[in-house]
C-alpha positions as protocol buffer text, in pm:
chain_id: "A"
residue {
  index: 1
  type: UNK
  ca { x: 3248 y: 23204 z: 4312 }
}
residue {
  index: 2
  type: UNK
  ca { x: 3085 y: 22923 z: 4505 }
}
residue {
  index: 3
  type: UNK
  ca { x: 3395 y: 22702 z: 4480 }
}
residue {
  index: 4
  type: UNK
  ca { x: 3648 y: 22671 z: 4760 }
}
residue {
  index: 5
  type: UNK
  ca { x: 3947 y: 22455 z: 4824 }
}
residue {
  index: 6
  type: UNK
  ca { x: 4212 y: 22338 z: 5066 }
}
residue {
  index: 7
  type: UNK
  ca { x: 4555 y: 22201 z: 4978 }
}
residue {
  index: 8
  type: UNK
  ca { x: 4869 y: 22047 z: 5103 }
}
residue {
  index: 9
  type: UNK
  ca { x: 5175 y: 22136 z: 4888 }
}
residue {
  index: 10
  type: UNK
  ca { x: 5386 y: 21862 z: 4730 }
}
residue {
  index: 11
  type: UNK
  ca { x: 5726 y: 21761 z: 4866 }
}
residue {
  index: 12
  type: UNK
  ca { x: 5966 y: 21680 z: 4582 }
}
residue {
  index: 13
  type: UNK
  ca { x: 5795 y: 21487 z: 4300 }
}
residue {
  index: 14
  type: UNK
  ca { x: 5487 y: 21378 z: 4490 }
}
residue {
  index: 15
  type: UNK
  ca { x: 5256 y: 21412 z: 4786 }
}
residue {
  index: 16
  type: UNK
  ca { x: 5054 y: 21724 z: 4695 }
}
residue {
  index: 17
  type: UNK
  ca { x: 4681 y: 21712 z: 4789 }
}
residue {
  index: 18
  type: UNK
  ca { x: 4388 y: 21921 z: 4676 }
}
residue {
  index: 19
  type: UNK
  ca { x: 4028 y: 21905 z: 4805 }
}
residue {
  index: 20
  type: UNK
  ca { x: 3773 y: 22116 z: 4631 }
}
residue {
  index: 21
  type: UNK
  ca { x: 3408 y: 22172 z: 4717 }
}
residue {
  index: 22
  type: UNK
  ca { x: 3100 y: 22375 z: 4611 }
}
residue {
  index: 23
  type: UNK
  ca { x: 3014 y: 22616 z: 4892 }
}
residue {
  index: 24
  type: UNK
  ca { x: 2648 y: 22608 z: 4803 }
}
residue {
  index: 25
  type: UNK
  ca { x: 2645 y: 22237 z: 4887 }
}
residue {
  index: 26
  type: UNK
  ca { x: 2882 y: 22212 z: 5179 }
}
residue {
  index: 27
  type: UNK
  ca { x: 3013 y: 22448 z: 5450 }
}
residue {
  index: 28
  type: UNK
  ca { x: 3371 y: 22355 z: 5551 }
}
residue {
  index: 29
  type: UNK
  ca { x: 3451 y: 22477 z: 5902 }
}
residue {
  index: 30
  type: UNK
  ca { x: 3811 y: 22358 z: 5917 }
}
residue {
  index: 31
  type: UNK
  ca { x: 4084 y: 22199 z: 5710 }
}
residue {
  index: 32
  type: UNK
  ca { x: 4381 y: 22035 z: 5872 }
}
residue {
  index: 33
  type: UNK
  ca { x: 4699 y: 21931 z: 5690 }
}
residue {
  index: 34
  type: UNK
  ca { x: 4901 y: 21638 z: 5832 }
}
residue {
  index: 35
  type: UNK
  ca { x: 5164 y: 21426 z: 5662 }
}
residue {
  index: 36
  type: UNK
  ca { x: 4998 y: 21240 z: 5370 }
}
residue {
  index: 37
  type: UNK
  ca { x: 4648 y: 21354 z: 5472 }
}
residue {
  index: 38
  type: UNK
  ca { x: 4422 y: 21655 z: 5430 }
}
residue {
  index: 39
  type: UNK
  ca { x: 4130 y: 21658 z: 5671 }
}
residue {
  index: 40
  type: UNK
  ca { x: 3814 y: 21863 z: 5610 }
}
residue {
  index: 41
  type: UNK
  ca { x: 3533 y: 21905 z: 5869 }
}
residue {
  index: 42
  type: UNK
  ca { x: 3201 y: 22068 z: 5788 }
}
residue {
  index: 43
  type: UNK
  ca { x: 2836 y: 22011 z: 5715 }
}
residue {
  index: 44
  type: UNK
  ca { x: 2604 y: 21958 z: 5418 }
}
residue {
  index: 45
  type: UNK
  ca { x: 2407 y: 22276 z: 5363 }
}
residue {
  index: 46
  type: UNK
  ca { x: 2069 y: 22116 z: 5281 }
}
residue {
  index: 47
  type: UNK
  ca { x: 2057 y: 21846 z: 5550 }
}
residue {
  index: 48
  type: UNK
  ca { x: 2275 y: 22006 z: 5807 }
}
residue {
  index: 49
  type: UNK
  ca { x: 2456 y: 21674 z: 5853 }
}
residue {
  index: 50
  type: UNK
  ca { x: 2805 y: 21711 z: 5985 }
}
residue {
  index: 51
  type: UNK
  ca { x: 3093 y: 21518 z: 5810 }
}
residue {
  index: 52
  type: UNK
  ca { x: 3466 y: 21468 z: 5801 }
}
residue {
  index: 53
  type: UNK
  ca { x: 3652 y: 21406 z: 5472 }
}
residue {
  index: 54
  type: UNK
  ca { x: 3996 y: 21253 z: 5478 }
}
residue {
  index: 55
  type: UNK
  ca { x: 4188 y: 21300 z: 5149 }
}
residue {
  index: 56
  type: UNK
  ca { x: 4486 y: 21058 z: 5153 }
}
residue {
  index: 57
  type: UNK
  ca { x: 4805 y: 21039 z: 4944 }
}
residue {
  index: 58
  type: UNK
  ca { x: 4988 y: 20737 z: 5082 }
}
residue {
  index: 59
  type: UNK
  ca { x: 5366 y: 20708 z: 5056 }
}
residue {
  index: 60
  type: UNK
  ca { x: 5519 y: 20427 z: 4843 }
}
residue {
  index: 61
  type: UNK
  ca { x: 5750 y: 20309 z: 5121 }
}
residue {
  index: 62
  type: UNK
  ca { x: 5599 y: 20005 z: 5302 }
}
residue {
  index: 63
  type: UNK
  ca { x: 5705 y: 20114 z: 5651 }
}
residue {
  index: 64
  type: UNK
  ca { x: 5577 y: 20470 z: 5605 }
}
residue {
  index: 65
  type: UNK
  ca { x: 5254 y: 20330 z: 5464 }
}
residue {
  index: 66
  type: UNK
  ca { x: 5202 y: 20105 z: 5770 }
}
residue {
  index: 67
  type: UNK
  ca { x: 5262 y: 20408 z: 6004 }
}
residue {
  index: 68
  type: UNK
  ca { x: 4994 y: 20594 z: 5806 }
}
residue {
  index: 69
  type: UNK
  ca { x: 4742 y: 20308 z: 5834 }
}
residue {
  index: 70
  type: UNK
  ca { x: 4812 y: 20292 z: 6211 }
}
residue {
  index: 71
  type: UNK
  ca { x: 4770 y: 20664 z: 6267 }
}
residue {
  index: 72
  type: UNK
  ca { x: 4454 y: 20682 z: 6051 }
}
residue {
  index: 73
  type: UNK
  ca { x: 4307 y: 20382 z: 6230 }
}
residue {
  index: 74
  type: UNK
  ca { x: 4369 y: 20542 z: 6568 }
}
residue {
  index: 75
  type: UNK
  ca { x: 4210 y: 20862 z: 6465 }
}
residue {
  index: 76
  type: UNK
  ca { x: 3905 y: 20688 z: 6303 }
}
residue {
  index: 77
  type: UNK
  ca { x: 3846 y: 20484 z: 6619 }
}
residue {
  index: 78
  type: UNK
  ca { x: 3828 y: 20813 z: 6819 }
}
residue {
  index: 79
  type: UNK
  ca { x: 3565 y: 20939 z: 6576 }
}
residue {
  index: 80
  type: UNK
  ca { x: 3330 y: 20649 z: 6648 }
}
residue {
  index: 81
  type: UNK
  ca { x: 2980 y: 20740 z: 6522 }
}
residue {
  index: 82
  type: UNK
  ca { x: 3082 y: 21037 z: 6307 }
}
residue {
  index: 83
  type: UNK
  ca { x: 3028 y: 21053 z: 5931 }
}
residue {
  index: 84
  type: UNK
  ca { x: 3372 y: 21006 z: 5779 }
}
residue {
  index: 85
  type: UNK
  ca { x: 3477 y: 20961 z: 5418 }
}
residue {
  index: 86
  type: UNK
  ca { x: 3827 y: 20832 z: 5352 }
}
residue {
  index: 87
  type: UNK
  ca { x: 3935 y: 20879 z: 4994 }
}
residue {
  index: 88
  type: UNK
  ca { x: 4238 y: 20945 z: 4775 }
}
residue {
  index: 89
  type: UNK
  ca { x: 4538 y: 20753 z: 4647 }
}
residue {
  index: 90
  type: UNK
  ca { x: 4630 y: 20474 z: 4885 }
}
residue {
  index: 91
  type: UNK
  ca { x: 4922 y: 20346 z: 4674 }
}
residue {
  index: 92
  type: UNK
  ca { x: 4802 y: 19994 z: 4759 }
}
residue {
  index: 93
  type: UNK
  ca { x: 4584 y: 19721 z: 4620 }
}
residue {
  index: 94
  type: UNK
  ca { x: 4334 y: 19491 z: 4790 }
}
residue {
  index: 95
  type: UNK
  ca { x: 4451 y: 19181 z: 4604 }
}
residue {
  index: 96
  type: UNK
  ca { x: 4766 y: 19074 z: 4418 }
}
residue {
  index: 97
  type: UNK
  ca { x: 4559 y: 19051 z: 4094 }
}
residue {
  index: 98
  type: UNK
  ca { x: 4509 y: 19433 z: 4099 }
}
residue {
  index: 99
  type: UNK
  ca { x: 4884 y: 19494 z: 4081 }
}
residue {
  index: 100
  type: UNK
  ca { x: 4982 y: 19604 z: 3732 }
}
residue {
  index: 101
  type: UNK
  ca { x: 5346 y: 19695 z: 3799 }
}
residue {
  index: 102
  type: UNK
  ca { x: 5607 y: 19437 z: 3705 }
}
residue {
  index: 103
  type: UNK
  ca { x: 5872 y: 19595 z: 3932 }
}
residue {
  index: 104
  type: UNK
  ca { x: 5677 y: 19495 z: 4244 }
}
residue {
  index: 105
  type: UNK
  ca { x: 5725 y: 19125 z: 4160 }
}
residue {
  index: 106
  type: UNK
  ca { x: 5516 y: 18833 z: 4280 }
}
residue {
  index: 107
  type: UNK
  ca { x: 5651 y: 18848 z: 4635 }
}
residue {
  index: 108
  type: UNK
  ca { x: 5462 y: 19169 z: 4722 }
}
residue {
  index: 109
  type: UNK
  ca { x: 5220 y: 19122 z: 5006 }
}
residue {
  index: 110
  type: UNK
  ca { x: 5140 y: 19487 z: 5089 }
}
residue {
  index: 111
  type: UNK
  ca { x: 4772 y: 19414 z: 5023 }
}
residue {
  index: 112
  type: UNK
  ca { x: 4751 y: 19241 z: 5361 }
}
residue {
  index: 113
  type: UNK
  ca { x: 4810 y: 19548 z: 5587 }
}
residue {
  index: 114
  type: UNK
  ca { x: 4587 y: 19757 z: 5356 }
}
residue {
  index: 115
  type: UNK
  ca { x: 4306 y: 19505 z: 5398 }
}
residue {
  index: 116
  type: UNK
  ca { x: 4362 y: 19505 z: 5771 }
}
residue {
  index: 117
  type: UNK
  ca { x: 4329 y: 19884 z: 5774 }
}
residue {
  index: 118
  type: UNK
  ca { x: 4006 y: 19868 z: 5572 }
}
residue {
  index: 119
  type: UNK
  ca { x: 3861 y: 19604 z: 5810 }
}
């Protein structure tokens, strides 16, 4: 089968990550599991271009989320010039209007650190 995968098991009710790829399209050299992140490093078969893929499952807790943004930012700055794709479930919104959950309430401002991370 040309399909391959890497995973980080869940802890309790959440936090599991799965990254799948087609081995005829990409060659994955390494996969590293860290808390809330699954990193893959490889190259596109046709072009030979090297890439990093960062699959994220952010925690709900605001403090833990900020720690994740800080550690990801630090790592991304070290990878200056590399091809990096950051994807996944960030458990955050870019604006208050995106928030659908009533339990968050109108006081929620967690979009501010998320936007700072994106910038």
